[in-house]
Residue, then its C-alpha position, 0 to 999 in steps of 0.5 A: m299422296k302426290a297428285v296424279l297428273i293428266f295431260i291435256a292440249f293447250n286448247l282445252v285450258p281456259g286462259s291459255l295462249p292462242a294456238n300460234d303462241r304455243l309453238g315450241l312448248p310441250t303438252l301442259p301437265i294438269p293435276a287431276d285434283n286441280p283442273q283448270t277453270e276460267t273462274k279459278i284462274e281469275l281467282g288465282k290471279r287476284l290472290f297472286h296480287e293480294r298484298r294482305f297475304s303478308a305480315d305487314g300488308t305490303i308483299s304479294c306474289a306479284s311483288c317479286h314476280q312482275a309481269d312487265k319484267a317477265f315475272t321476275d323483279g330485276l333485282t339482284r336478290a328478292i326483297g320481302i317485308g320490311g325491306q329485308i333482302g333474301p339470299r337468292n335471285t327471283p326466278t321467273v314463274v313463266n313456264a314453271a308449270f312444266y318444271a319437275s321441281l320448284f325452287l332453285d333447290g327443288r324442294r317442292d314438287s308442284l306449284e300448289n306446294q310451292a305456293l305455301d312456302p313464301l307465305l311463311n318465310p320470315t323474309e318474304h311474306g313473314l306470316h307465322n301460319h296460314q290462318p290469317i290468309v284463310d280469314i282474309v278470304v272468308n271475310h272478303s266481300t267477293y272472295p267467298a263467292l269465287f271460291e264457291k264457284s271454283f271449288a263448290i264449297q261454302p266459306q267455312k270450308i275454305t282452306i289454305t289448300h284451296v288458296t294455293k290451288a287457285i294461285a297454281s291454276y293462274e300460274r299455269t297460264l303463264i306460259s311462253g313459246n313462239a319466240p323467233f327461235d321456235r319459228y326458226f327451229f320448229a316451223s322451219d322459218r329460216k328468216a326468223l333468226s339473224d345470221s348471228a343468232a343462227r350461228g349462236l344456235k350452233i354454238f349453243r348446241r355444240k362448242g358452247n355445251c349449253a344444250n347439255c343442260h338447257e335442253i332442246s328436244w325434237n318437238n319442244a324446248l323448255f331450255t332446262d333439263n330439270r336437273f341440278y348442277n354445281i357451276g361454282v357460283g357463290f361457292e366461295r361464301i361457304a368454302a372456308q366453313l364447309d368442312a367444319y359444317l359437315v363434321s358438325l352434321q355428322n356428329n349427332n352430339a355436336r351443335p351444327y356449325n352456325l352458317n348465316n342465311q346467305q351461306r345456308s343458301e349456297l348449300g343448294r340442293f344439299s339442304v334438301t337431300r343431305v347428299v354431300s355431292d349435292i353441295g352447291k347444286f341448283r336447278t337448271p333455269t329456263l332460258r326463255n325470255i332470258a334477255l328480260t330477266a337480268p341479273y342472272m345466277h341464283d345469287g344475281s351476281q351476273k348482271t348481263l348475258q355477256e358476263v354469264i357467257d364469259y363466266y362459262d367460257k372460263g370454266g366457272n369457279k373451281n371447287p371440289y363439287l364443280d360439275p364435270a360439264i363445266f370446263p373452259l370453252e375457248l370461245t372467240q369474241q364473235e362466238k360470244l356475240d353470236l351466243v348473246e344474239f341467240l339468247k335474245s331470240l328466246t324472247s316470246p312476243a307476249y313478253s317482248d311487248t312488255a319490255g321497257 
């Protein structure tokens, strides 16, 4: 059963941001069966950085979600055990606590459930089951005491669920607000944005059509609508094989058409729903700290913000499933430059201080 959510103000969440850094963010949802505590958050942080939670002892959650890169890795596609390259770009964990679904295809509905998947992914952590993780924490010199304090359980009662609850509790402290945009838009500080960035905000909300998916509400802005769209990126990797693949799925007696890992990744939301209209759809990413999280798109194919804007300006890559919201924008060069300046204004002070 899906956990009932309770909603609490940030000042009740141990380890949350100072009050002035919450500007522009909604109330944080906390699962009723996993309340935040300082001990659990600290335990989760240690587990987030635990490299022994991988088949070769080299990969932790923090390997791909690095604090000095706004919890991304700066790579085109993520690298896991043995130097294996995954099919997708690493999304930021910052503000993931607000998402309605997790992963770029939305296959998990909570941070707790999301934390399970990379551990068993053969390219990422590479474990065959979760038992090695439980064995590590049970036999550790300090973990059992922290689990007892966090969950009121003895070592022999620790399960993988407790591990992922602790990791999720830490991830719920990775929140980001109070960017120059927030001070301009929500606190009416008209000096917070440059003239160029202010013009970019108008383009973002109108001619650029960006806010159609990267939403701005009247009292908060996560810059995502938590929905899924086919914007054309990567579709060329499956275009030639797609019809044969769909026919093979429809015929229960036939062996499914063999797609490689990268091609299966390009199916996007379809891999979760099996709804044909979801082919090539991916969740709208947040734009907060976007200037620090290059490269972009689910496959890391766009290296700069300028490239992303040029891509949308031309109307994306045409395909039978392209979303109607993607069409040529006819932006001027100055409008493109203003949009870039606006996107830079979405960087929060806590993360701009870590940018190299």
